[in-house]
N, C-alpha and C positions, 0 to 999 in steps of 0.2 A: 540365620537369622539374618546376616548381612545380605546376603542373596532375597530374603524377605523385603527388607528396607530398603534395598534398589529397584527391586520391582516395584515397590511402592512409589518410589520415588520416582520412577519411570513414568507409572501410572498417571501421578499426577502434573508432570509436567505436559505426558500426551493432550491431557484436558485442558490444561492453559495454551497448549501450542494451538488447539481447535477453533478457542474460543471467538476470536477476534477473525479467522475466515470463515467461521458458519455465520457471525453477526453482519459480515459484507455479503454474505450469500443471501442472508435473510432480509437484509435493508431492500436491496437492489432488486428483488423478487416483489417486495413489497409494495415500492414504489413504481413497479411497472406494472403491477397487478392494477393500483388504486388510481394512479396519474394518467400512463401514456394512453396517448390517442388510438384507437383502433387502427391496426394493422401498421403500427408503425413498428420501424426496424429496431431492436432491440440493442441498445449499447450499454455495457455495462459502463457504471460511473466508477468502478475500483479496478477495470482492468490494468489501465493504465499504470496507477500507485502498485498494481500486484507486480508490473515486469519493472517497476523501476527497483521494487523490493529485490529482485529477481537479480538485478545486472549488479546490485550493491552485494549481496550474498556470494555471489560468484565472486565476485573481485575479493571478497574475504577469504574465500577458501584457494586460491587463487594468490594471491602474494600475502595475506597476513602471516605474521608470526606467529603460528598457531603450532604445540604440540599435537602428538595423535592423541591426546586425553580431549582436546580441546577441540579438534579435528570432528572427533565421533560424537562430542554432545552437539555441533553445532549441525551434523548432517542428521543427527535424530530430529531436531526441529525444523530442519528446512524439508524435511519431507513431507511435512504434512501440508507444505505450499500446495500440492496433490489434489488435495481436496476442494482448493478453491478452483483451480483450473478443469477441472472435471465437471465440478457442479456449476460452473457457470455454462460451461459447452453444453450441458446437458439441459440445462433448462431451458437456455436459447434456442436447442431445435426443437424439443419438446412444445413447450408451451408459447412461443410465438416465431414472428414471420421469419420463415428461410432467408437468411442472407448470406451469400458464399465469401463474399471478402470477411465478414467479420467472424465468420466460421474459422475461416483460415488463420486469423488472429488468436482465437481461442484454443486452436489445434495447436499454435508456436507455444502457447504457452505452459499446455499438457505436455507437450516435447521436452520444455525446458525442466519442466518439475521433475519429469522421470531423470533427468542428468543424476539427482541427490543421492537416487537408487544404487546408483552405479558408478557412485566414487568410494574409492578406499581413503578410509582416514589416516593410513599409513604412508602414504604418497599424496606428494605437492600435485595441485592439479595442473594438468599437461597445457604448454599453452594451446597447441592445436586446439583442446576441449574448451580452455575459455574463452580463443577468437571466435571459435565456432558460435557458443553460447550467446557471446554479447551479438555476433551477427544476426542470429536468429531473434532476438531481445529489439535490436537496432528497427530491423525489418517490420516485426509485429508492432513497433511503436511509432512507426513511418504510416504505414496501413492503418492504423487506430485512428491516428490524428489525421490522414485526407476523408476518411469516411464521417468522422467528427465534422472538420470544417470545411469539407468540398461536397462531400455530398448530400449531409442534410445539414445543413446551414443553418442556425437560428441563435437569435438574439440571447434566448433564454439557456443557451446551451454554457455562453460565459460564466453562468453562476452556479447551471445545477453539476456540472461535473467538470467546472474549471479545470484549467492543466495544473497552476501552481498548486489549487489545492491536492490534485492529486499528486503531484510531485513529494509535496511536506509530507501526505500521507504516505506513502511511498518510504521515505527516510523513515520514518518513526516506526514504520511495521518493520524493516530492516532493523535498527536499530533496538526496538523489544526483542525481536528473535534471540538477536546478540544476547542483549541483557539475560534473556530466558536461559541460555545455556552455559551462560555463566563466563563469557567471555573474557578475557584479558586484555583486550584491549583498548586501554582507557584513550589512549590519544585517537584513536579513531572515534571512538565514542564522542569526544568533543567536536571531532571534526562533522560527524553528523548534524549535534544539534547546533553548531555555527551553520551548517548548510539549510536546516528547518528555519533558524531564523531568517535567512534569509528567503526563503519561500515564502515563509510567513508575510514579510514585509512587501513582498512583489504582487501578493496575492491579496492584501489589502490594495495597494495601489491597483489592481486591475478588476477588483470588486468593485473600489469606488469608481472608475473609469463605465464599468458596464452599468451600473447604478442610473449614473449618470445619463447614458445612452436612453436607458428605459423610462426614465421621465421624462424625457423629452418627447418621447411617444406616446406616455400614459401619465401624465401629471396627478392624474386622479388614486395611483396604484397606492398600496398601504406598505410603510415602510417598516413596519413590525418586524417583520420576518429578518430583514437586512441588519436592524439592530440588534437582534439578537444573535444573528450571524457577528457581527462585528463584536460582541461581548464575548461572544464565545473564541476568538480568535484571538481574543485580547488574553485570557485566561491561556490559553495553550504558550501566546509568546512568554508570558508568566512564570509558568512550571518552567520550560525552557530557560529561561536565563537564572531561576533557580537550580536549576542542574547543572548548567555553567558555571556558573559563578559560587556556587557552594563551596564550603569547607569541608575538606578532606578528600581523599582519592574515589571511596565510596559513593560521594553524591550524585558524580555523573553516572552513573548506574544503578541508581534509586528505583527499585521496581515498580513503587506508588505512582511515582513523577513519570514516568515513562507509560505506566498503562493508563493513567489520567489523560496526558494528550493524545495518544493514541485513542484512546474512546472518544475523545472530544472530534478529533481531525476525522473521526469517520462522517460525521454527524453532516456536511457540507450537500451532500443530495436532498436533504429536508427544506435547503433555501428556497423558496419562491416555486414551489410546487402546486 
């Protein structure tokens, strides 16, 4: 009976672990299919967020004060990162114009995701492995940013997949998986929430700056999508403040709060489509 209960619990965790990754894949494919110009290079609006989440997860496995039980739970949920990495590359190769530099970023995401399948929960992550992971992620992030801002620069890039929104989502994604794995790193949860709040503030400033530029060029443009966007960001801010300032040790890991903030943070690509 105990074995059946554990299997059922793992099954439920697996379903939850898949949800945000599958949702991100669906959203980016939907938006690319419905709004992207013909023969436009496909750039995932979530790939930077994914890489940020990977960096945070590797850091936790490397430096986190975790027991083998916690490490096992973390590795179990982190392994699902491979779903997004493979799905993103498969979609870009099968249904969008081929672009070798972006394919290299996607391949790097897959290589990093495979690390979780080769880590033991009984041994701390070796320094060489951690440094290698950080180096691959760093190079992939630089490559992504160069493609996004140098190769196909556009004023609309600043909103549709702006970097602060992606950093915010990456932080929330990592925190959500830590929460799902029932991590006991309460202090690290607080640090993630504080970083997310900082990214949220920077995101507000950035979006206001880009919106001002767009209004100078297109004064007749509708502000409704931006008002909705600012409203959503305010709700995320309120949720994060509630997690950080709430009473009790369990408040910082409240599943409803993390899930709501994560779901809302995924919506930024819909702005100004």
